[in-house]
RODO-2510 file (C-alpha; in nm, 4 decimals, decimal comma):
residues 331
     n   res          X          Y          Z
     1     m    -1,7220     1,6715     0,1904
     2     i    -1,4446     1,4075     0,1843
     3     w    -1,1952     1,6604     0,0471
     4     s    -1,2824     1,9158     0,3118
     5     n    -1,2610     1,6658     0,5974
     6     p    -0,9498     1,4518     0,5406
     7     e    -0,9244     1,1506     0,7711
     8     l    -0,6227     0,9239     0,8224
     9     a    -0,6026     0,5461     0,7787
    10     y    -0,8606     0,3504     0,9806
    11     e    -1,0052     0,6788     1,1100
    12     e    -1,2310     0,7611     0,8137
    13     h    -1,5510     0,7607     1,0201
    14     r    -1,7141     1,0658     0,8648
    15     a    -1,6436     0,9501     0,5092
    16     h    -1,7746     0,6029     0,5927
    17     d    -2,1005     0,7324     0,7377
    18     t    -2,1598     0,9863     0,4597
    19     i    -2,1077     0,7306     0,1806
    20     c    -2,3258     0,4717     0,3535
    21     d    -2,6035     0,7269     0,4075
    22     f    -2,5927     0,8188     0,0394
    23     l    -2,6079     0,4603    -0,0894
    24     e    -2,8893     0,3704     0,1494
    25     g    -3,0718     0,6805     0,0286
    26     q    -3,0479     0,5355    -0,3236
    27     g    -3,2232     0,2207    -0,2061
    28     f    -2,9231    -0,0086    -0,1668
    29     t    -2,8813    -0,2451     0,1250
    30     l    -2,5297    -0,2493     0,2596
    31     t    -2,3200    -0,3679     0,5498
    32     r    -2,1520    -0,0992     0,7576
    33     h    -1,8252    -0,1747     0,9408
    34     a    -1,7783    -0,4745     0,7126
    35     y    -1,5231    -0,7548     0,7503
    36     g    -1,4000    -0,6484     1,0912
    37     l    -1,2930    -0,2951     0,9975
    38     d    -1,4809    -0,0089     1,1599
    39     t    -1,4514     0,2238     0,8575
    40     s    -1,5239    -0,0274     0,5799
    41     f    -1,8545    -0,1148     0,4124
    42     e    -1,9899    -0,3513     0,1492
    43     a    -2,2750    -0,2900    -0,0937
    44     l    -2,4060    -0,5698    -0,3188
    45     s    -2,6634    -0,5871    -0,5978
    46     g    -2,7807    -0,8328    -0,8628
    47     t    -2,8203    -1,2103    -0,8700
    48     g    -2,6279    -1,4954    -1,0334
    49     g    -2,3468    -1,4640    -1,2838
    50     r    -2,0128    -1,2966    -1,2307
    51     l    -1,9322    -1,0602    -0,9480
    52     i    -1,7718    -0,7312    -1,0506
    53     n    -1,5873    -0,5593    -0,7679
    54     s    -1,5169    -0,1859    -0,7332
    55     n    -1,3477    -0,0037    -0,4483
    56     a    -1,3924     0,3317    -0,2805
    57     e    -1,0842     0,4707    -0,1083
    58     y    -1,1164     0,7737     0,1182
    59     d    -0,8184     0,7941     0,3546
    60     a    -0,5851     1,0949     0,3489
    61     l    -0,2196     1,1689     0,4264
    62     p    -0,0954     1,3416     0,7436
    63     g    -0,0530     1,7136     0,6938
    64     i    -0,1311     1,7248     0,3194
    65     g    -0,4812     1,5781     0,3136
    66     h    -0,6024     1,4233    -0,0120
    67     a    -0,2824     1,4831    -0,2085
    68     c    -0,3297     1,1423    -0,3760
    69     g    -0,6903     1,2167    -0,4681
    70     h    -0,8649     0,9497    -0,2651
    71     n    -1,1622     1,1813    -0,2412
    72     l    -1,1881     1,1476    -0,6201
    73     i    -1,1419     0,7711    -0,6064
    74     a    -1,4402     0,7540    -0,3721
    75     t    -1,6619     0,9873    -0,5734
    76     s    -1,5771     0,8002    -0,8968
    77     s    -1,6362     0,4504    -0,7611
    78     i    -1,9558     0,5368    -0,5750
    79     p    -2,1671     0,6358    -0,8815
    80     a    -2,0134     0,3512    -1,0862
    81     f    -2,1786     0,0986    -0,8534
    82     p    -2,5409     0,2159    -0,8977
    83     a    -2,4768     0,2661    -1,2715
    84     l    -2,3638    -0,0957    -1,3117
    85     s    -2,6459    -0,2146    -1,0875
    86     f    -2,8996    -0,0279    -1,3019
    87     a    -2,7586    -0,1703    -1,6273
    88     v    -2,7649    -0,5271    -1,4934
    89     r    -3,1263    -0,4843    -1,3845
    90     k    -3,2503    -0,2975    -1,6933
    91     f    -3,1047    -0,5399    -1,9463
    92     n    -3,1712    -0,8494    -1,7351
    93     i    -2,8054    -0,9500    -1,7327
    94     p    -2,7029    -1,2260    -1,4926
    95     g    -2,4385    -1,0701    -1,2742
    96     r    -2,3656    -0,8935    -0,9485
    97     a    -2,1969    -0,5713    -0,8502
    98     q    -1,9957    -0,5183    -0,5338
    99     l    -1,8690    -0,1919    -0,3909
   100     l    -1,6241    -0,2122    -0,1036
   101     g    -1,5297     0,0817     0,1125
   102     t    -1,1576     0,0146     0,1524
   103     p    -0,9849     0,2134     0,4280
   104     a    -0,6135     0,2650     0,4878
   105     e    -0,4659     0,2530     0,1375
   106     e    -0,2011     0,5084     0,2303
   107     n    -0,0829     0,3308     0,5437
   108     g    -0,2040    -0,0089     0,6507
   109     g    -0,3256    -0,1961     0,3429
   110     g    -0,6987    -0,2372     0,3948
   111     k    -0,7374    -0,4416     0,0750
   112     a    -0,4840    -0,6967     0,1983
   113     h    -0,7070    -0,7467     0,5016
   114     f    -1,0059    -0,8001     0,2722
   115     i    -0,8174    -1,0743     0,0868
   116     d    -0,7285    -1,2488     0,4103
   117     v    -1,0918    -1,2538     0,5294
   118     g    -1,2338    -1,3573     0,1897
   119     a    -1,4085    -1,0365     0,0849
   120     h    -1,2869    -1,0807    -0,2759
   121     k    -1,3020    -1,4576    -0,3053
   122     n    -1,6036    -1,4672    -0,5413
   123     s    -1,5192    -1,1724    -0,7672
   124     s    -1,4133    -1,2340    -1,1255
   125     r    -1,3243    -0,8726    -1,2067
   126     r    -1,1764    -0,6132    -0,9752
   127     q    -1,1340    -0,2552    -1,0748
   128     n    -1,0021     0,0594    -0,9171
   129     i    -1,0191     0,4206    -1,0326
   130     h    -0,7374     0,6658    -0,9696
   131     p    -0,6990     1,0303    -1,0780
   132     d    -0,3949     1,1251    -1,2853
   133     q    -0,2425     1,4209    -1,4674
   134     e    -0,1871     1,2517    -1,8034
   135     p    -0,2679     1,4672    -2,1097
   136     s    -0,4888     1,1915    -2,2536
   137     d    -0,8444     1,1139    -2,1472
   138     g    -0,7183     0,8461    -1,9136
   139     i    -0,5377     0,5141    -1,8979
   140     a    -0,7186     0,1820    -1,8763
   141     g    -0,4356    -0,0038    -1,7026
   142     t    -0,1494     0,1357    -1,4970
   143     p     0,1194    -0,0829    -1,3351
   144     t     0,2555     0,0291    -0,9994
   145     n     0,5546    -0,0584    -0,7866
   146     a     0,5628    -0,3285    -0,5224
   147     h     0,6245    -0,1883    -0,1748
   148     n     0,7402    -0,3111     0,1642
   149     d     0,8110    -0,1548     0,5017
   150     i     1,1162    -0,2061     0,7188
   151     h     1,1150    -0,1028     1,0841
   152     c     1,4486    -0,0952     1,2646
   153     e     1,5560    -0,0164     1,6201
   154     f     1,9182     0,0419     1,7225
   155     a     2,0283    -0,0272     2,0803
   156     g     2,3571     0,1089     2,2191
   157     r     2,4822     0,2356     2,5542
   158     n     2,4395     0,5746     2,7211
   159     a     2,7351     0,7928     2,8144
   160     h     2,8068     1,1612     2,8739
   161     a     2,9018     1,3150     2,5398
   162     g     3,1554     1,5516     2,6994
   163     g     3,2788     1,3540     2,9996
   164     n     3,3245     0,9946     2,8836
   165     p     3,1946     0,9518     2,5264
   166     w     3,4309     0,6579     2,4655
   167     e     3,2225     0,4483     2,7017
   168     g     2,9086     0,5005     2,4968
   169     i     2,7730     0,3054     2,2009
   170     n     2,5993     0,5607     1,9824
   171     a     2,2634     0,4460     1,8466
   172     h     2,2271     0,7843     1,6757
   173     d     2,5389     0,7178     1,4683
   174     a     2,3972     0,3833     1,3593
   175     l     2,0706     0,5485     1,2559
   176     v     2,2389     0,8274     1,0586
   177     s     2,4732     0,5825     0,8866
   178     s     2,1829     0,3632     0,7815
   179     y     1,9968     0,6661     0,6463
   180     n     2,2833     0,7535     0,4163
   181     v     2,2956     0,4048     0,2542
   182     a     2,5688     0,5537     0,0367
   183     v     2,6876     0,2112    -0,0797
   184     l     2,3407     0,1250    -0,2102
   185     r     2,1887     0,4372    -0,3714
   186     q     2,4191     0,4236    -0,6739
   187     q     2,2996     0,0703    -0,7496
   188     l     1,9253     0,1407    -0,7306
   189     l     1,7324     0,0834    -1,0516
   190     p     1,5698     0,3959    -1,2034
   191     d     1,2208     0,2963    -1,0848
   192     q     1,3226     0,1854    -0,7358
   193     r     1,2666     0,4155    -0,4398
   194     v     1,3797     0,4118    -0,0766
   195     h     1,2307     0,6526     0,1828
   196     c     1,3029     0,6845     0,5525
   197     a     1,1430     0,8520     0,8534
   198     f     1,3110     0,8876     1,1946
   199     l     1,0664     0,7833     1,4659
   200     d     1,2797     0,8124     1,7796
   201     t     1,5897     1,0330     1,7815
   202     p     1,8009     1,2262     2,0376
   203     k     1,6318     1,5132     2,2168
   204     v     1,9551     1,6434     2,3746
   205     a     2,3061     1,6946     2,2380
   206     n     2,5228     1,6145     2,5399
   207     v     2,4339     1,2463     2,5808
   208     i     2,5423     0,9466     2,3763
   209     l     2,2021     0,7916     2,3050
   210     d     2,1365     0,4232     2,3586
   211     y     1,8215     0,3962     2,1418
   212     t     1,6944     0,5157     1,8031
   213     k     1,4189     0,3981     1,5721
   214     a     1,3443     0,4403     1,2008
   215     f     1,0856     0,3364     0,9444
   216     w     1,1711     0,2626     0,5801
   217     q     0,9547     0,2290     0,2718
   218     v     1,1067     0,0335    -0,0155
   219     h     0,9625     0,0296    -0,3695
   220     s     1,0501    -0,1771    -0,6768
   221     p     0,8644    -0,2560    -1,0031
   222     t     0,8222    -0,6274    -0,9189
   223     l     0,7799    -0,8345    -0,6046
   224     k     1,0934    -1,0323    -0,6925
   225     g     1,2951    -0,7130    -0,7299
   226     l     1,1447    -0,5783    -0,4091
   227     n     1,2525    -0,8835    -0,2112
   228     t     1,6060    -0,8471    -0,3461
   229     l     1,6168    -0,4773    -0,2598
   230     v     1,4807    -0,5380     0,0904
   231     g     1,7605    -0,7893     0,1409
   232     k     2,0168    -0,5289     0,0378
   233     m     1,8601    -0,2729     0,2691
   234     r     1,8801    -0,5205     0,5531
   235     d     2,2486    -0,5760     0,4793
   236     c     2,3111    -0,1996     0,4979
   237     i     2,1226    -0,1572     0,8252
   238     e     2,2965    -0,4525     0,9876
   239     a     2,6361    -0,3355     0,8625
   240     d     2,5842     0,0071     1,0216
   241     a     2,4862    -0,1577     1,3490
   242     l     2,8008    -0,3674     1,3345
   243     a     3,0199    -0,0662     1,2508
   244     t     2,8928     0,1339     1,5490
   245     g     2,8775    -0,1576     1,7914
   246     c     2,4995    -0,1436     1,8274
   247     q     2,2432    -0,4188     1,8367
   248     v     1,9636    -0,3906     1,5814
   249     k     1,6118    -0,5283     1,5665
   250     i     1,4558    -0,5325     1,2195
   251     e     1,0933    -0,6013     1,1336
   252     e     0,9796    -0,6527     0,7790
   253     y     0,6653    -0,7893     0,6197
   254     v     0,7048    -1,1087     0,4236
   255     s     0,5124    -1,1988     0,1117
   256     t     0,2810    -1,4935     0,1722
   257     y     0,3348    -1,5854    -0,1944
   258     g     0,6883    -1,7112    -0,1189
   259     l     0,9694    -1,6164     0,1150
   260     p     1,2470    -1,3945    -0,0206
   261     a     1,5608    -1,5984    -0,0796
   262     h     1,7637    -1,4134     0,1832
   263     l     1,5346    -1,4941     0,4769
   264     p     1,6108    -1,8612     0,5506
   265     r     1,9859    -1,7927     0,5652
   266     r     1,9396    -1,5094     0,8099
   267     m     1,7010    -1,7024     1,0259
   268     l     1,9445    -1,9927     1,0480
   269     e     2,2284    -1,7585     1,1402
   270     g     2,0225    -1,6283     1,4318
   271     m     2,0114    -1,2638     1,3255
   272     v     1,8386    -1,0298     1,5736
   273     t     1,5273    -0,9867     1,3615
   274     n     1,1539    -1,0241     1,3728
   275     i     1,0133    -1,1539     1,0452
   276     i     0,6405    -1,0888     1,0284
   277     a     0,4427    -1,3173     0,7973
   278     s     0,1853    -1,0509     0,7102
   279     r     0,0677    -0,8573     0,4061
   280     d    -0,0664    -0,5534     0,5867
   281     e     0,2378    -0,3420     0,4971
   282     l     0,3452    -0,5275     0,1831
   283     y     0,1920    -0,4189    -0,1486
   284     t     0,2639    -0,6296    -0,4548
   285     d     0,2942    -0,4787    -0,8022
   286     v    -0,0248    -0,4498    -1,0073
   287     r    -0,0897    -0,7251    -1,2601
   288     l    -0,2937    -0,5903    -1,5500
   289     n    -0,5594    -0,7821    -1,7404
   290     d    -0,5279    -0,6643    -2,1008
   291     t    -0,8735    -0,7868    -2,2110
   292     p    -1,0894    -0,5414    -2,0106
   293     c    -0,8261    -0,2711    -2,0694
   294     e    -0,8618    -0,3197    -2,4441
   295     r    -1,2434    -0,3166    -2,4245
   296     y    -1,2446     0,0013    -2,2193
   297     h    -1,0067     0,1645    -2,4681
   298     v    -1,2317     0,0699    -2,7629
   299     h    -1,5605     0,1680    -2,5963
   300     m    -1,4331     0,5086    -2,4871
   301     g    -1,2991     0,5674    -2,8394
   302     r    -1,6561     0,5484    -2,9651
   303     y    -1,7253     0,8567    -2,7554
   304     s    -1,4168     1,0388    -2,8931
   305     r    -1,2201     0,9785    -2,5737
   306     n    -0,8494     0,9110    -2,6182
   307     v    -0,8053     0,6553    -2,3433
   308     l    -0,4736     0,4709    -2,3555
   309     k    -0,4946     0,0930    -2,3309
   310     r    -0,2155     0,0790    -2,0751
   311     h     0,0770     0,2748    -1,9371
   312     d     0,3898     0,0754    -2,0170
   313     k     0,6093     0,2580    -1,7689
   314     v     0,5676     0,1444    -1,4091
   315     l     0,4540     0,4285    -1,1847
   316     t     0,6907     0,4859    -0,8945
   317     g     0,4048     0,4881    -0,6440
   318     s     0,2507     0,1805    -0,4848
   319     s    -0,0989     0,0724    -0,3852
   320     d    -0,2604    -0,2137    -0,1968
   321     i    -0,4663    -0,2746    -0,5106
   322     g    -0,1663    -0,4798    -0,6185
   323     m    -0,2585    -0,7363    -0,3548
   324     r    -0,5936    -0,7866    -0,5247
   325     s    -0,4541    -0,8173    -0,8769
   326     d    -0,2052    -1,0780    -0,7532
   327     n    -0,4846    -1,2778    -0,5905
   328     i    -0,7269    -1,3252    -0,8807
   329     p    -0,7023    -1,5682    -1,1745
   330     f    -0,7218    -1,4115    -1,5202
   331     d    -0,9548    -1,5590    -1,7796
***
């Protein structure tokens, strides 16, 4: 059902209702629309002991649906919750299970919101399931890239492109120049990625446009490397604004775990920027806990499953699950 009815971030109403109906049909008490998000839920079971958290993702991508397999993430996490609940009850183990319906992984960072409102504060283990195409029977731990968004707006001056173009300040030129980032691409590390989407561009050809807007996604294997790369991207965008005579407004999302080194200097210099102290669009890299990864590897081996302990190469994708791994102490 989730596959056949893809829903975008924060709009996963049908998936939310279907999953909640199923869990309630299995006898679980849950909270719909949990923690201030209309398409989230929380199911809890057990008493005392440690709290083990699992997550069900179910948002899709525009135009290509569940290309990242969030329908499979949901349908893997959902039966894991009653299975763990049953084992805790049957063997009289002190412990609790928590299943969170986490919307907006693709765009928005629902799990970052859960951290901010304390949904994970009592959990001692947090796990997420993700489909993959590896030839093995799976990977216990997979590191992912850290990710941040940059929003930029260029402001110039209108003029007639044929009559008096020299009186214009071309915001389109600034946008195109920033997209090329020719001086930066050669210096990107192999696992770093930079993507761009034009949000507001010229609709006619005979006018020098005074406004354009773009949205960047920046990925790097570590949060430290990401902050450095974002600083370089900012330099490129501001340089293109300067070269074309445009003003530029840049918004980026700052890690609450420490400001990137380049920010205080820019703020003191009075750059035309808007620094947003938020984690909603910033995903940190995933920190792996080798102990449960090793146990999962060993246990699955007893069933003749070749599950790798961990994937040493950082995947070039990103996920808001990184926010959760960066927010929990390992023991």
